[in-house]
C-alpha angles and dihedrals in degrees: 000000000000115000117228116232137183130300092265111104135191119207137164094276122071089216092083102039123128097009114190114256108292094339118136116230117231088225118143123255117276132185137163114295122235110193119228119243086231085078094058132071119169089339092300125120110244110170136357122183118213113241092221112038104010092241113163117229123201133181106253110256090196092054090046089058092050096046122035093208128160090219095102091062098096125173127200093273092052091050091049090053092047091053089046091057091042088061091052091050089055090057093058112112108173113106092230091053095047089054089052091048090060089064094057124107116196097213095104137030092258093052092231123161106215090204093067126083112280089008098119118133094188115148112268096028122117090246090055090050092050090050090056090053091045092054090058093056104018096171097052127086108250118224112185123193112235111173109297094352142066107224137194130189138198115352094003091054089055089053092051093050093046101043108017096047093237125149119236118253113254093019117253100328109158095206096064135069119260108272132171140156149153135241116263091251091058096052096106093051092049092049091049090052092051098045092044085059092052100261128132117220132209112204122204118198131197121242103251121227141063118321133198118262116274092010127122119243116250116250134198139178104263099182149303138259119213131171104284091007113084132200111262105173112135096014092118090071100046129088099222136077130247123229105235117202124213108278116253117223132221107243127214123185124195139158134230140164089282094055135260122346127201122195125196120201120191111198093188094056095032089230138123136192134191135208114196135183094040127156121239090251092052091054091049090049092052092049092051094049101046135073111223138177102218136002123216123187120203118229088237086081092066096066115077134185091276089064090242126125100222101109114227093007097135099027096271108119091006094120091054092042091052089053096046098041090069091054135068111257142154131220123235135173139197123059110002092224109029095041090045088056088050088054090049092052090051091048095052097032094244124165119255089243093064111110131205124215119229110234098173114144118207113255092208113129089003123125117248118264116265117269118240093251093050094047093053096042094056095040098249085131119038107265129173110255094011119102108244106247095204092054089058096038095058135044116264093249092057109098141146122019098012091055090050090052094052093045088053090050093053094046091047107029115208131241118276094259092054093044091052089050093050089050091049090051090051092048091053091046092053091059100043114127100178127082115275130215124257090247100227108219117214121178111246090213091053092051093049094050099041095047093040092053092037092238100123110127131207091269090058093047092051089051092050092049090049089052094049092047089054089056090049089049090054088049093052095044112083094212092050099039095079090048090053090052093051092049090065096081099048088047091053090053092049097047105026088230121129106212120155124221098256093048092050094051093044091049092049091052092050096048093044090053091047092053092042092055094053110026124075108243134201113276096039114116107180097103106067119162113257115257131188129169095232095054124064109252090226089068096058091039092057096040099047104030090075093068111013122092091030106095132017114276096231091070093061105016092139090058091050090052093049092051091049091051092048092049090050091050090049091051090050093050091051091048092050098042107030110022094066089055091050090049091050092051093049091051092054114093112201137147123250111321096037126141119301132190143148141169109253140179110238098208096187092056097034091232141121110228141162116256119193150122138211091014097122111102118242088220122034106222103159094256122156113291098021093102091053091048089055090055094057121108133178114280114244130204125230091279093053095254124139109260096208146310094269102047118092139171140170135235091250094050092047090051092050090048092052091049091049095049093047092051090047092050091051091049092049091048090053090050093051091046091054091048093049090045090054090050089053091049092052093054090086089056096046094114091055090050094049091048094046093048092052093045090058091047090054092045092052092047093052095045090051090050093049091049093050094041092053090048090052091044095241121160138220110253124223108250115215111220113236118246136189127255097263093099114043093190093054091047089054093052094046091052094056116116115196123169121172120208094356113195127198104259093234092061124084113224091209090063094051124202097110128112113238120217134196117213125193115169141145103176143007120339132187113217117199135171145130125295111283091015095125103260093134092045091051094049091046090048093051092046093048093045091049092049093047089050098051087048092056097250132130120268133216099251143090091248136346143192112197127181119219098257119204090213139013122201133171123184124177141131109302098214101076118104114213088169086067095037092246130131122216088261092054092045093054094042 
């Protein structure tokens, strides 16, 4: 199930990033570009007119003579992508970026002018190689690893300067191509800046390892970063976690005889869901309350009841058209679902064989989703002046995924059966006397991506095992066992996965055992860092902490033994070659300016060397330490350059260092191989993991709600089961709404000071009263209590009978401020 979010949207264009809550951007209309055949002649670009200044751009004939490059052979798709980037360049506002844009030539996907310095696209050059990568993902910013930097050129460099706050390489020289980049250590920050502004990024890594002289390093596409879908390459080898945002779907809207249809496709989860038979207002509401990556509109929207193809011409579809015209979108035709999936595969560069799982849950007997006005007026969505319902519904320490689940449940109320199950779970939770688990929450999208790309590290595996063990604890605890059984149905609705109770428990046991047999767990102490008196402890700590305490030693015991032997040999070499010199220096008594020396860890060079000065004797007399001094030689860095005048080493120490590093690299490679192998093994269990992770999220959300509800002295309402129209008397009873001592949800009964109201109604009522008399507060309270009830939650009252409404709507003036205790009359006066 797709979780609704706020009005802010993120799309492929930075123009529409970070929109204020529910505010419509005045951005111009955009749609997909279809190039005219006038632009083409024999597949070559002839003339492109700039949208803004009418400047004519031509492929440089002189450059074409110099470089016989295939880059001028542009097809319709290439032209469409070039115009797409040209629009983005026209949105740049920074002075430094606008200067760079002037140096672009739109005759290739990179925007390089071959006449400028370093602009060659000759085959075999780095620019040519980057162009090949760019052609695979033409609408993504390309970041290419070059040594200790990630670099971009041409159009991509302009994007980095404009949106990532980077400075162009070489300053503002007008004779060179635009070029920008970031250090390796700043990659995450740069990616966050770009994706936050709506861009997708393609990252190209270098093949690590020695290369032959005068040969170019091999490069490969290591991954992508999209809004809501971070870059995870290399995470398997690190010892920290990655914040994983909620995935953003690709949205497709179409129209049929039943009404409007909106489809959500999650590339991260490889799932899609559909909601059909919607009204135009419902579609607009969903657009305004969700964050999405890309919007596709089906051509069925163009045809209206007058059999014309001018969308919104006679009012029909005008509301949706007005909403979409201010956003970036693309048209598509064919089947609204299958062809949308094809577009998604093209957008993310997926193979045709990739399949998407349908997670659509039937909307039969389910209340209609909340309208935008209702959601804001009762605080289901953060709104200025309206108390935030979720902040009151859950305990203060409940954040993240559980809050998102509750928000989604309020915006899309469940069917009566699920609501009754949720209430039954909450009632059991309110009477639990045993200790409860922590309910470890793991993002399903994070699990799917890390395991699918085999980038899950030992921290993630430990978290997964902890979560599975909590489910097994609930299974083995009598008081919690029944709660676990009831959680199955709400989890099915949230994930679209049908997994029965026995299968879930058995799967959790198997996966927990698999992880426990491979991953190093707390309490084990057979992987201590090597330590020797002659070698600084920081050296061994830095070298071994990157792979020890990750997998169980028995899997790579031979690698451990080799590293220990190499460490011992290094310690022996240091003792034999450096320690006698240190002893000689300590034994020398001299005034200021005497000999100095010590054994130090050169962190930058990952080496243990001798650092000293004035230690060589003026007269060689065969005293202790002289032989070791003669063996010293200047220390060199990885490129063979002298490190400094005070750093020294010996042949024996260098050989021992090389042996130690090689053994450590082999051990680390074995560890990563085991971690990636475990990820591959768990691929067959991914549905169990997704189901288990969502179950714990729901459990934590409901426990948090029950805890806060009991603190506020809320009660469980009686839910009236819906019936058909065959019995008028029964229908009348099931439509009765009775709430005794109803309290506005933002008041705390323990604090007092609030007026309680009793409501008993079965049909239309007319509510009157003076200005500031509490009419709006009462309406808002009734609406919130009714929504909480049909979702299975507790309500702020002494007792309540709530029918299962098929729709809840609240409409009132939006400028009152219950958070400040003021009505609209008081606000305006």
